[in-house]
N, CA, C and O of each residue as an XYZ file, in Angstrom:
404
protein
N      -7.296     -8.770     -9.844
C      -7.703     -7.951     -8.720
C      -6.488     -7.625     -7.865
O      -5.627     -8.474     -7.638
N      -6.432     -6.392     -7.399
C      -5.402     -5.980     -6.453
C      -5.885     -6.356     -5.055
O      -7.013     -6.048     -4.668
N      -5.019     -7.019     -4.315
C      -5.324     -7.364     -2.931
C      -4.314     -6.660     -2.042
O      -3.104     -6.816     -2.202
N      -4.831     -5.888     -1.108
C      -3.963     -5.146     -0.182
C      -4.304     -5.545      1.244
O      -5.472     -5.586      1.629
N      -3.277     -5.836      2.016
C      -3.454     -6.181      3.430
C      -2.590     -5.237      4.254
O      -1.497     -4.851      3.840
N      -3.093     -4.876      5.418
C      -2.348     -4.019      6.334
C      -1.961     -4.821      7.560
O      -2.727     -5.660      8.034
N      -0.753     -4.554      8.076
C      -0.230     -5.241      9.253
C      -0.372     -4.335     10.467
O      -0.142     -3.128     10.396
N      -0.755     -4.944     11.580
C      -0.880     -4.228     12.853
C      -0.073     -4.954     13.915
O       0.064     -6.177     13.896
N       0.451     -4.174     14.833
C       0.995     -4.709     16.083
C       0.383     -3.858     17.181
O       0.756     -2.700     17.370
N      -0.551     -4.439     17.892
C      -1.292     -3.666     18.885
C      -2.080     -2.576     18.191
O      -2.826     -2.849     17.250
N      -1.926     -1.348     18.644
C      -2.626     -0.215     18.047
C      -1.863      0.432     16.898
O      -2.320      1.425     16.334
N      -0.715     -0.116     16.550
C       0.127      0.483     15.518
C      -0.009     -0.238     14.182
O       0.027     -1.467     14.122
N      -0.166      0.540     13.112
C       0.008     -0.007     11.769
C       1.500     -0.174     11.558
O       2.282      0.716     11.891
N       1.896     -1.313     11.003
C       3.321     -1.562     10.801
C       3.681     -1.818      9.339
O       4.849     -2.049      9.025
N       2.703     -1.781      8.453
C       3.041     -1.966      7.056
C       1.886     -2.479      6.239
O       0.730     -2.477      6.662
N       2.248     -2.920      5.042
C       1.242     -3.384      4.089
C       1.848     -4.387      3.112
O       3.066     -4.484      2.961
N       0.966     -5.125      2.461
C       1.342     -6.004      1.365
C       0.311     -5.801      0.267
O      -0.892     -5.910      0.500
N       0.791     -5.507     -0.919
C      -0.086     -5.297     -2.066
C       0.354     -6.260     -3.151
O       1.543     -6.375     -3.449
N      -0.619     -6.956     -3.745
C      -0.270     -7.890     -4.815
C      -1.377     -7.937     -5.856
O      -2.542     -7.650     -5.579
N      -0.974     -8.305     -7.045
C      -1.924     -8.488     -8.131
C      -2.058     -7.258     -9.014
O      -1.402     -6.236     -8.812
N      -2.925     -7.396     -9.989
C      -3.217     -6.333    -10.941
C      -4.727     -6.127    -10.965
O      -5.491     -7.073    -10.774
N      -5.144     -4.913    -11.195
C      -6.576     -4.600    -11.086
C      -7.410     -5.221    -12.204
O      -8.574     -5.561    -11.990
N      -6.833     -5.371    -13.380
C      -7.599     -5.881    -14.504
C      -8.536     -4.844    -15.116
O      -9.391     -5.180    -15.936
N      -8.373     -3.589    -14.718
C      -9.237     -2.520    -15.206
C      -8.981     -2.244    -16.688
O      -9.917     -2.037    -17.460
N      -7.712     -2.244    -17.076
C      -7.340     -2.113    -18.480
C      -5.981     -2.777    -18.667
O      -5.421     -3.333    -17.722
N      -5.452     -2.719    -19.886
C      -4.211     -3.440    -20.149
C      -3.021     -2.806    -19.426
O      -3.017     -1.614    -19.117
N      -2.028     -3.630    -19.173
C      -0.829     -3.181    -18.465
C      -0.225     -1.972    -19.173
O      -0.165     -1.918    -20.401
N       0.219     -1.010    -18.379
C       0.807      0.199    -18.932
C      -0.184      1.334    -19.075
O       0.212      2.494    -19.197
N      -1.471      1.015    -19.062
C      -2.488      2.066    -19.152
C      -3.587      1.887    -18.108
O      -4.661      2.478    -18.218
N      -3.314      1.078    -17.109
C      -4.297      0.792    -16.061
C      -4.209      1.851    -14.967
O      -3.264      1.862    -14.178
N      -5.198      2.739    -14.924
C      -5.144      3.844    -13.965
C      -5.282      3.380    -12.524
O      -4.735      4.012    -11.620
N      -5.999      2.293    -12.294
C      -6.160      1.813    -10.918
C      -4.829      1.289    -10.385
O      -4.453      1.581     -9.250
N      -4.117      0.516    -11.205
C      -2.786      0.059    -10.784
C      -1.870      1.260    -10.537
O      -1.079      1.253     -9.594
N      -1.973      2.276    -11.370
C      -1.152      3.472    -11.195
C      -1.507      4.193     -9.897
O      -0.612      4.647     -9.183
N      -2.814      4.308     -9.577
C      -3.231      4.941     -8.322
C      -2.603      4.231     -7.132
O      -2.012      4.858     -6.254
N      -2.744      2.914     -7.122
C      -2.291      2.117     -5.980
C      -0.763      2.134     -5.882
O      -0.213      2.332     -4.798
N      -0.082      1.930     -7.002
C       1.381      1.923     -6.996
C       1.943      3.257     -6.533
O       2.851      3.298     -5.703
N       1.412      4.332     -7.060
C       1.891      5.661     -6.694
C       1.712      5.922     -5.202
O       2.619      6.438     -4.549
N       0.560      5.571     -4.667
C       0.298      5.785     -3.239
C       1.221      4.924     -2.376
O       1.716      5.388     -1.349
N       1.454      3.679     -2.780
C       2.327      2.787     -2.010
C       3.769      3.287     -2.017
O       4.431      3.297     -0.979
N       4.250      3.699     -3.181
C       5.618      4.224     -3.257
C       5.765      5.514     -2.464
O       6.771      5.710     -1.783
N       4.779      6.390     -2.544
C       4.854      7.627     -1.772
C       4.898      7.331     -0.277
O       5.656      7.962      0.460
N       4.098      6.385      0.168
C       4.094      5.992      1.571
C       5.462      5.461      1.988
O       6.023      5.891      2.996
N       5.988      4.531      1.210
C       7.289      3.936      1.532
C       8.394      4.980      1.520
O       9.226      5.010      2.426
N       8.411      5.832      0.509
C       9.456      6.853      0.417
C       9.354      7.877      1.536
O      10.376      8.329      2.052
N       8.155      8.247      1.914
C       7.980      9.203      3.004
C       8.502      8.623      4.314
O       9.199      9.302      5.068
N       8.161      7.371      4.578
C       8.584      6.757      5.839
C      10.091      6.516      5.877
O      10.723      6.742      6.909
N      10.673      6.063      4.769
C      12.103      5.742      4.797
C      12.990      6.946      4.525
O      13.984      7.145      5.223
N      12.652      7.753      3.527
C      13.556      8.833      3.113
C      13.270     10.178      3.774
O      14.192     10.968      3.974
N      12.023     10.452      4.113
C      11.693     11.724      4.739
C      11.745     11.600      6.263
O      12.415     12.386      6.934
N      11.038     10.614      6.799
C      11.025     10.415      8.257
C      12.325      9.765      8.716
O      12.805     10.043      9.815
N      12.901      8.895      7.876
C      14.186      8.283      8.188
C      14.126      6.971      8.938
O      15.074      6.618      9.640
N      13.026      6.239      8.804
C      12.911      4.946      9.480
C      13.419      3.819      8.582
O      13.337      3.903      7.357
N      13.941      2.776      9.201
C      14.332      1.578      8.468
C      13.089      0.735      8.206
O      12.172      0.696      9.025
N      13.067      0.065      7.063
C      11.929     -0.780      6.700
C      12.415     -1.999      5.953
O      13.452     -1.969      5.290
N      11.660     -3.065      6.068
C      11.860     -4.242      5.237
C      10.951     -4.080      4.031
O       9.737     -3.935      4.174
N      11.543     -4.104      2.836
C      10.789     -3.879      1.608
C      11.074     -5.005      0.636
O      12.228     -5.365      0.405
N      10.003     -5.564      0.064
C      10.118     -6.586     -0.968
C       9.265     -6.155     -2.152
O       8.085     -5.842     -1.993
N       9.860     -6.140     -3.330
C       9.163     -5.772     -4.563
C       9.458     -6.807     -5.642
O      10.517     -7.434     -5.638
N       8.516     -6.981     -6.563
C       8.822     -7.731     -7.770
C       7.980     -7.222     -8.932
O       7.094     -6.389     -8.739
N       8.245     -7.710    -10.116
C       7.571     -7.236    -11.326
C       6.164     -7.792    -11.506
O       5.472     -7.421    -12.454
N       5.735     -8.666    -10.619
C       4.405     -9.262    -10.730
C       3.360     -8.519     -9.905
O       2.315     -9.084     -9.585
N       3.621     -7.275     -9.559
C       2.661     -6.494     -8.796
C       2.691     -6.774     -7.303
O       1.679     -6.611     -6.621
N       3.847     -7.195     -6.788
C       3.968     -7.499     -5.363
C       4.806     -6.429     -4.682
O       5.894     -6.095     -5.151
N       4.300     -5.889     -3.572
C       4.990     -4.851     -2.807
C       4.678     -5.113     -1.336
O       3.527     -5.029     -0.908
N       5.722     -5.433     -0.571
C       5.560     -5.640      0.865
C       6.447     -4.644      1.586
O       7.620     -4.476      1.251
N       5.865     -3.985      2.585
C       6.564     -2.942      3.328
C       6.260     -3.129      4.801
O       5.097     -3.236      5.191
N       7.316     -3.171      5.635
C       7.109     -3.403      7.069
C       8.093     -2.553      7.860
O       9.283     -2.512      7.550
N       7.576     -1.868      8.896
C       8.392     -1.074      9.824
C       8.075     -1.509     11.247
O       7.095     -2.209     11.503
N       8.919     -1.080     12.152
C       8.647     -1.336     13.567
C       7.424     -0.527     13.990
O       7.111      0.488     13.369
N       6.736     -0.963     15.033
C       5.556     -0.210     15.500
C       5.965      1.077     16.215
O       6.176      1.091     17.428
N       6.071      2.151     15.444
C       6.492      3.442     15.993
C       5.488      4.532     15.629
O       4.852      4.461     14.578
N       5.342      5.528     16.479
C       4.380      6.609     16.204
C       4.692      7.402     14.942
O       3.769      7.875     14.279
N       5.967      7.561     14.591
C       6.341      8.400     13.460
C       5.758      7.923     12.127
O       5.583      8.735     11.219
N       5.457      6.642     11.987
C       4.961      6.101     10.717
C       3.438      6.078     10.627
O       2.889      5.802      9.560
N       2.755      6.361     11.721
C       1.310      6.137     11.772
C       0.507      7.023     10.822
O      -0.386      6.526     10.137
N       0.794      8.290     10.767
C      -0.002      9.180      9.915
C       0.128      8.790      8.446
O      -0.855      8.806      7.705
N       1.326      8.446      8.035
C       1.545      8.089      6.635
C       0.863      6.765      6.295
O       0.223      6.650      5.250
N       0.993      5.768      7.167
C       0.337      4.483      6.915
C      -1.189      4.613      6.975
O      -1.891      3.982      6.186
N      -1.701      5.413      7.891
C      -3.153      5.643      7.955
C      -3.650      6.347      6.702
O      -4.741      6.063      6.209
N      -2.834      7.272      6.189
C      -3.192      7.953      4.948
C      -3.307      6.987      3.788
O      -4.240      7.085      2.992
N      -2.364      6.045      3.679
C      -2.444      5.026      2.626
C      -3.679      4.163      2.813
O      -4.389      3.864      1.853
N      -3.932      3.769      4.042
C      -5.103      2.937      4.328
C      -6.390      3.649      3.908
O      -7.246      3.042      3.264
N      -6.536      4.917      4.262
C      -7.727      5.678      3.875
C      -7.838      5.822      2.365
O      -8.929      5.713      1.805
N      -6.724      6.065      1.713
C      -6.708      6.200      0.255
C      -7.161      4.898     -0.418
O      -7.991      4.922     -1.327
N      -6.618      3.777      0.028
C      -6.985      2.497     -0.581
C      -8.418      2.102     -0.241
O      -9.092      1.468     -1.053
N      -8.893      2.468      0.952
C     -10.297      2.209      1.287
C     -11.215      2.963      0.331
O     -12.203      2.405     -0.147
N     -10.903      4.212      0.049
C     -11.725      4.992     -0.884
C     -11.669      4.399     -2.285
O     -12.698      4.302     -2.953
N     -10.488      4.001     -2.740
C     -10.381      3.391     -4.064
C     -11.150      2.079     -4.133
O     -11.776      1.777     -5.148
N     -11.105      1.295     -3.052
C     -11.816      0.007     -3.070
C     -13.327      0.206     -3.074
O     -14.059     -0.649     -3.572
N     -13.804      1.317     -2.529
C     -15.231      1.623     -2.607
C     -15.616      2.065     -4.008
O     -16.699      1.732     -4.490
N     -14.737      2.812     -4.668
C     -15.004      3.255     -6.029
C     -14.834      2.132     -7.053
O     -15.518      2.122     -8.076
N     -13.933      1.192     -6.786
C     -13.625      0.097     -7.712
C     -13.652     -1.242     -6.980
O     -12.618     -1.902     -6.881
N     -14.808     -1.659     -6.465
C     -14.874     -2.868     -5.635
C     -14.544     -4.158     -6.386
O     -14.202     -5.159     -5.757
N     -14.639     -4.153     -7.689
C     -14.307     -5.358     -8.455
C     -12.833     -5.412     -8.819
O     -12.373     -6.384     -9.418
N     -12.082     -4.362     -8.455
C     -10.681     -4.291     -8.834
C      -9.722     -4.252     -7.651
O      -8.542     -4.568     -7.803
N     -10.218     -3.864     -6.462
C      -9.362     -3.737     -5.275
C     -10.089     -4.340     -4.071
O     -11.256     -4.044     -3.812
N      -9.363     -5.195     -3.345
C      -9.902     -5.788     -2.108
C      -8.905     -5.534     -0.987
O      -7.707     -5.769     -1.151
N      -9.395     -5.056      0.148
C      -8.555     -4.788      1.314
C      -8.839     -5.784      2.417
O      -9.975     -6.218      2.604
N      -7.795     -6.141      3.147
C      -7.946     -6.941      4.362
C      -7.117     -6.307      5.456
O      -6.131     -5.621      5.189
N      -7.527     -6.542      6.699
C      -6.854     -5.930      7.837
C      -6.519     -7.001      8.854
O      -5.944     -6.700      9.900
């Protein structure tokens, strides 16, 4: 199961942590893992490379991705977009994705 948690500081989203594998199908052909990974990378790249904010990022090959930024308005729309995307996926695949806030 993929477990995703979002970090808040006051009213600001400041990042996320995603870990695990969905178990939907075998590695390399798991569309749920691909959905989540693609959305997480797009979020991180948009905030760091497009908006230009610094972030603490930790990745590994075991399905772990942690991303954290300072509580700033510039990152909110992108982080909220990821949150909404993962909420929709967790409703469609409740046995494969769990969110915590």
